[in-house]
N, C-alpha and C positions, 0 to 999 in steps of 0.2 A: 504494500500500500504506500503510495507516494502522496505527500502533502505539499502543496505549494501555497505560498503567501504572495498574492498579487496586488495587495493594497499598498498605500504609500508609507506605511509604518510596519515595524516589527510586530509579530503576534506573540503574546505571552499567554500562559495558562491554557494551552491547547490540549483538549481532551478528545480522544477518538475511541468510540466503542465498536468493537467487532467481536461478537460472541463466537466461540468455537462451536462447531457442530458436536452434537452429543456423542458421536462416534470417535471424536478426537480428544486427546489429552495433551495439555500444554507441556512442553519440554523445556524450552529456553528462548531467550531473545538477547540481542546485544544491549549491554548496559548503556551504550552511547545513544540508544534510541529512546531513552526515557524508562519509566517504570510501567509494568504491565500486571494487572490483577486478573488472574485467570478466572476467578469465580464470577466476576462481573463482565469480563471482556473489555475493560476500560484501560486504554493507554493514557498515562499522564506524560504527554510529549514534552511539555515545557515550552521554551521559546522557539519560534520559527522566524528566522531573519527574513526581512522583506526581499522580494525578488529571488528567493532561494527555495530549495525543496528539502524535505526530510523523508527518508524512506524507512518504513516500519516492516520488520520481518520476524515472524514467529516460527519456531521449529516445534512441530507437534507430531505425535505418533498415534496410529490407530489403536483403539481399544481392542482388547482380546475378546472376541465374541462374534455374534452374527447380527446382521440387520442394524448395525449401528447402536447396539445396546451395550450395557456394561456387564452383561452376563458372560463370564468366562467359559470358553469351551475346553474340552478335555485335551484337544490337540495343542492348545497354547499358541495358536497362530492367528493372524488377522485374515479375514476373508475379504473377497473382492467387493462384497456389497457394503463395506464400511466406508466407501468413498463419500465425500461430502456432496450429497445430492440435494440437500435441503437448501434451496435458494432463498427461503423466506428470511433467513438471518444473515444474508450476505450484504450487509449495508453498513455504512459508517455514519456516525453522528459526531460532528465537529462543533465544539463550542469555543469561540474565539473572543477574547476580551482585548480590543485594541487599546494600546497605550499611546496617549498623546505625548509626543516627544517635544519638550521645550526647545525652541530654536534660538540661536544667537542673533543679535541685531547690532551690526557693526557700523560705527560712524567714523569716517576717516577725514581728518582735517589737516591740510597741508598749508604751511605759512613760510614766508621767506623774510630774511633780514640781510641788509647789505652790511657786511662786516668791515670792509675796507676798500679803498680804491687807490690807484697810484698817485693821485693828486692830493686828496684830502686825508689820506691815511685812514685811521680808524676813528677820526673825529675826536670829541663829539661836535666841535664847532669849527668849521662847517661840517655837517654830517657827510659820511661817505655816500657816493651816488653810484647808480647802475651804469657805469661807463666801461669801455674796454679795459681789461685788467682788474676790474673789481671782483671781489670775492663775495659770493652769496651763500649764506647758510640756510638750509632748508630743514624745517622741523615738521615731522609727521606724527600726529597723535591718533591712535586707534583705540576706540572705546567700545566695549560690549555692554549694551544696556539690556540685552535679551537674557532670559533665564537659562537658556541652553549654552553649554560650552561649545567652542569650536572643536571639530574633530582633531585628534592628535596629529601633530606635525603638519597641519594643513593651513596654518596661518602664513600667508605669503604676501609680501609687498614687492611690487615691481615699479620701476620708474625709468622712463626714457630720458636720456641726456640730450638736450638740443644740440644741433650741429654747431651752434655758435658758442658752445660752452665746453669746458673741460672739467672732469670730475677729479676731486682731490683723493688720491689713493696712497699717499706716503704713510708708511707705518713706523717711520723713524721716531716719532714722538707720541706714539699711541695709535689706537685704532682709528682710522679715518672715518669710519661709520660707527656711531655710538648707539647704544640701546639702553633704555631704562624701563623698569617695570614697576607698576604700583605695588606697594607692600600691604596697604590696607585700603581696600581688599586686595588680597594677593592675586596677581594676574595669571599666574600658573605657567608662564613661559620662562625658558632659559635661553641664553644667547652666548655664542662664541663667534667672534668675527671670522676666524679662520674656517670654521665649519659651516656657518650659516649665511655667509655673504658670497655671492658669485657675480661675475661680470660678463658682458658680451660686447663685441665690437661690431655687431650686425644690427641693421635697422630694416624693417620693424623687428621688435623683440622676438626672440624664439618662443615657441609654445612651452607652457608649463607641463611638467610630468606629474605622475601620481606621487603622493607622499609615500615615504619620507624623502624622496629625491626630487622634490618639486622643481628645483633650480638646476637640474642636471644638464639642460641644454645651454646654460650660461657657462661657457668654457674658456673665456679669454682671461689671460693672466696679465694684469695691468702693471705698469712700471712708471718710475719717475715720481714727480710731485703731483702735477696736474696732468692726467693722461687724456689727450684730446681724441684718442682712438676709442675710448669707452663710449658706447652708445646706450647702455642701459645697465641697471643693477637689479638683482633679485635677492631679497632678504627673506629667509625662512627660519624664524626662531623655532627651537625645539619645544615639544610639549603641547599643551592645550590651553588656549585662552579661556579662562574660567567664565561661567555664566554669572549674571548679576543677582545679588540679593539686596541691592541698594536702592537708591543711591547712597554713597558714591558707587560708581561702577568700575569694574576692572579695566585697566588701560595700560598701554605701553607707548613709549616715545622713541622715535628714531631721528637722528640728526646726521646730516652730511653736507659737504660744501662743494660748490662749483665756482669756476672762474670764467668770466666773460672773455672770449677771445678778442 
């Protein structure tokens, strides 16, 4: 017997009833298929993942006797008429309790600040301006106000670098791309620049892959201070961005810099 879940959510508490014919005696089943109560013919299947199937299989033996009865015969063998010919009990009853899965609700806010320019320096008076040679710092804040957590290792941020700008990639004084995570409430993510940041020198940006290797198509190794060949970045923190019980909501912040050509 094969059970399929075709709805949008996982199914839990799945029960299947399939009573054995009176001429058969339950022998065994696989523990991975759930629990089976031979007296009632009820499977407690447990969860069935959406868009997946679960197969149930019972091993049974014919009773010793004739006509499908439990009366033993002296020969001690099963006779041919003990086949399961009773079609009236060959049915299944499935009771499914859908579970509403809470979903994440992400808000992404990107802002920029001119850090310095070759004429005014870093200011403050006059303030630095967006002119050739200026350094721009970008700040991206991602907040999850939904009750559901993001799937593990599937929080991915990509950003294309304009052709008129060069991305700061120098690691001599620290990570050129920084990450911070809310502590209260805990955001649930961890970050390693070497493991979680990848670059590309192609435009448009490469397609994302399935977690945990979402940035696998970003394969360019940058060099120098500001690398004008970088056309995009892919940032994939490890773990799961937690769901919200707030406000305040779990959030993380990423910062990086570019220079105007």
